[in-house]
N, C-alpha and C positions, 0 to 999 in steps of 0.2 A: 504494500500500500504506500502510495506517494506521501511524503511528509508535507504537511500543510505549512505554507509560508507564514512566518510570524506577522501579526497585525502591524501595520505601519512600515512594512518593508516591501520594496519592489526589486525585481531582477531585470537588469538590462539584457536584452535577448540577442543582440547582434553587434558586430563591429569590434573595435579596439577594446571596449570594456565589456565584451560579452561575458555573461554569467556573474558580473560584479553586482553586489547587492547594496542598496542604499536605503536610508530611512526617509520617511515623510511624515507629515502631520496627520496621523491616522484618524483623529476624531472627526474631522470635517471633510476629508478628501476622498474622492472616488477615482482611483487611477484607471486609465484606459487598460482593459484586460490584455494579457499577453497575446492571446489569439488575434485580437484586433490590431495590436501594434505590429505583429508579424505580417499580417496581410497588408496593412497600410504601407509599411516600409518595403515590402516586395513591390508594391505599386510604384513607390517613389524611388526605387533603386537607380533608375537612369538619371535622376535629378538631384540626389541628395549630396553627392560629393561636391564640396565647394559652395554649397548653397548658403544663403543668408536666411535664417529661420526665426520666426516669431512664435513663441508659445504663449498664447493669450489665455487668461484665466488659468494659469499654469498648474495650480493645485500641487500635485506631487512632482511636477516637472518631468514626468515619464517620457513625454513625446520629444521635448527638447533635448533631454539627456540621450535618448536613443538616436536622435539626429546627429548630435555631436559625436557619439560613438561610431557612427557610420560615415563620418567624414565631412559633415557640415562645417563650413568655415566660421560661422557665427551663429549664436543663438541668444535671443533676448527673452527672458522669462518675466512675464508681467502678472502680478496677482496682488489683490488688496490685503491678503491675510499676512500678518506679521509672522505667525508660526510657519506658514507655508513657505514664505520667502527665506526664512532662516534655515529651514530644512533643505531647500534647494541649494542655497549657498554652501551649506555644510557638505552636501553631496558633490558639488563642483570642486570644493577644496579637497575632499577625499580622493576624487578622481584626477586631480591636478589638471583641470580642464583648460586653464590658461586664459589669455586675454580675449579669446573669442566668445566667452560666455559672460553675460551680464544679467543681473537680477534687478527688478524694479518693483518696489512695493507701492502700488498705486491702483486705484480703480481703473479697470480696463478701458471703459468708455472715455474717461478723462485722459488717459494716456494716448488713446487713439486720436482724440481731438487735438492734442498737442503735437502729435507726430504726423498729422495729415499733410500730404503734399510731398513727402520725402521719396515715395515710390521705391522703397529700399528693399523690401523682403521678397525672396523668391518663393518661400513656402510659409504658410501660416497655419497653425493648429488652433481650431476654434471649438472648444469643448466647455462651455460655461455650465454653471450649476443648473441642472434641469429645471428646478422649481422656480428659478428666477426669470426664465423665459426671455433671455437676453439676445437671442440670435438676430432679431430684427433691429435691435439697437446697435449691435456691434458690427455687423457686416457692412452696412452702408459707409461708415467712416473708415473701415478697414480698407476699402477700395482705394483710398488716398495714400496708403502706405505700402502698396503692393506693386512689384515690378510688372512690366507688360506680359512677360512669359512666366506665369506663376501657377501654383496649385494651392488650393485651400483644403485642408482636412477639416471636416465638420462632423460632429457627433451629436446625436440626439436620442431621446427615448424611443424605443421601438413602438410603444403603444400609441404614440401620436406624433405625426410630422408637424413641426412648428412652422410658423410664418417666418421665412428667412429675410424678408424685407427688401430683397434685391433679386434681379434676374441672374440666375446661375446656370452655367453650362456644366452638367454632370458628366464626368468621365468614368467613374467607377462608383458603385454603391454595393453595400452588403449589410448583413445582419449577423449578430452573435448574441445569443441569449436575449437579454432585455435591451440591447444596444443596436441602433441603426447608425451607419456611418458611411462616408463617401469622400471622394476627391472631386472637387469642382473648381471652376474658375469663374470670375465675373464675366458675364456675357453682355456683348453689345448687340446681340441679335443677329450677327452676321456669320458667326463661326459654325461650321458643320459639326454635327455630333461625331465624337471620336471614341475609340477604345470601348465600343459597346455601351456608351453612355445613354442616358435618357434625359428628357426635358426636365423631369423632376424625380426625386427619389420615390420609391414605392412606399 
């Protein structure tokens, strides 16, 4: 029988830090499951090396840490929680992540409003607390922070597809247990569907 992972601990599943374990603020955080991370980073494999990554509403920091482990050049972790940010910084220190990683303790919407117009990030991970229903508030200003050739990882509860607040081009979608997730890009209505994508997630 497989040994259960201790509460408040996650395992990096690929790249330089594969199998390394780090702690997170377990009382309030819902890390993206291993299976979902594996599928997502399989999708992102052609894009991740050298990418500039934003982990928005970072929580455990699992997605940004995984991206750095797999060769991302830069990762910015944004979360309003002091405990969450402290745990992510501790993980980065433990892993000796270097100057490419930065943590910001700030409300995600406020941070996006301040960063708008930079068009800096190649990949953004958008996994806000489900109960807060923030997708339609976060995605519109995020468009001002994203490079032209980009991907958005978006996660939401399987039971109900939220209002995303913007037009999205979906490239991949999937489900695992209670989670729905997918890769998308901001759509101007002119790009053809690619990689088996759909106009909206199921």
